[in-house]
N, C-alpha and C positions, 0 to 999 in steps of 0.2 A: 290685368296682367299681374298685379301684386298679389292677388288671391292665390295664384299658383304657388307662391312661396309658402303661404299658410298651409295649403293642402299637402305640399311635399313634406313639411315638418310634421304635420298630423299623421300622414301615412307612415313615416319612419318612426316617430315617437310612439304613437299608439299601437303600431304593429309590434314594436319592441315590448311594450307593456302586455300586449295580448300574448306574445310568446312566453313571457315570464309567468303570466297567470296560467297559461295552458300547461306549461311544464310543472307548475306547482299542483295544479288540479289533477291532471291526467297522468303525469309521470312521477308524482309524489316527490318532486324536488322542492327544496325550500325556496322561498322568494329570495332574491339577492339581498345581501346584508344592508346595502344602502337604502333599499325600500323599507326594510324592517326598521332601520334607524329613522327614516322619514315618518313612518307610522308612529313610532315612539315620540318623536318631536311634536307631532300633531295631536298627541294625546290618545292614540289608539293603544290599548293594552295588548302586549304581545301574547297574553294568555287568554284573549277573548274566546268565548265559546265558539265552537265550530258550527257554522250554520251552512249546510250544504246548498240550500237555495240561494243564499247570498253569493256563494262562489259562482254558481251557475248564472245567476242574474248579472253579476259583474262581468263574467265571461261573455254573456250575450250582449250586454251593453257595449263592452269594448269591441266585440266583433262587429256589431252594427255601426258603431262609430268609425271603425276602420274601413268598413265597406262604403260608408257615406263619404269618407275622405277620399277614397279611391275613385268613386264615381264623380265627385266634384272636381278632383284633379283631372280626370279624363275630360270632363266638360270644359274646364279651363283651357286645356290644351287643344281640343278639337271642335268645340261647339261655340263657345262664347266669342263675341266680337268686342274687343276692348278698345277704349279710346286711348289717346296718348296722355291722359291725365296723370297726375302724380298723387301720392298719398303722404300725409304728414307722418313724420318719424314716430310720433307718439301713437298714432293709430296703427302703424306698422308693428311696433313693439307690442302693443296691446293684443293685436291679432295673433302674433306668434305665441305670446304668453298664454292666451286663451286656449289654443289647441294643445299646449303642453299641460296646462292645468286641468283641463276637462278629463283627460285620461287618468291623470294622477289622482284626481278626486274620486273617480270610480274605483280605482285600485285601493284607495284608502278605506273603502267600505268593507273590504275583505279582511277577516282576521288573519294576522300574519302566520299563525301556527296552523296551517292547513293540514288537516288530518284526513284519513280515509272517510269519504262521504258516502252517501247512498249511491245506488246505481243511477246512471244518467237519466234513464227513463222515468225514475221516481222523482227526480228533481224538476222535471218539466211540469210547470203548472199552467193553469188556464190563462193567467195573466202574461206568461211568456208568449203564448200563442197569439193572444190579442196584440201584444206589443210588436211582434214580428209582422203581423198582418198590417197594423197601422204604419209601421216603418216602410213596408213595401208600397202601400198606397201613397204615402207622403213622398217617397222617393220618385215614384212614377209621376205624380202630380208636379213636383218641383222640376223634374226634367222637362216635362211638357211646357211649363211656364218659361223655362230658360230657353227652349227652342223657339218659342213665340217671340221672346225679347230679342234673341239673336237674329231672327228673321226680320225684325223691324229695322235692323241696320243694313239690310240688303235691298237692292233694287229688284225689280221683277226679272232682270237678266242675271241676277245673282252676284252683281258687283257689290263689294262691301264698302261701307262708309264708316269712318271711325269717329266722326264728330256730330252726326245727326241721326235721327230716327225717321222712318217713313211709316205712314199709315197704310195698311194693306188695302 
């Protein structure tokens, strides 16, 4: 149940970062000033060379992270069977910070002075395709495993138990 909070934060935050990067990359709008200030504070030079592949790679990573968070949120809401257990406040804060930091870290890899890059088709490399294929396979496998685990908390009649598992 607590994981739902993590994925809601991730969908909102990483979706926002994805929109910012999309506007910068495809609509040629600058990144928000606070992101540029964050880059400067973290040691990223605002005059870094423009690397079109880095922009597309960061866009792809943020997109896949956002899709992963959406899928996990949907699984938390409609597939998972949670116990009535609690989570320690430190673990909860770490989980929230993790999903905020991961998208921010990806965005920090992009030079803040996004200029006109190459055409999108030129930016797609073999490693982007392999990465997307691996993401799809891993997502399907993770979902399959989650369904198996959720079904272990159900009897043959479909009744859910929140405190024990059953062997099929």
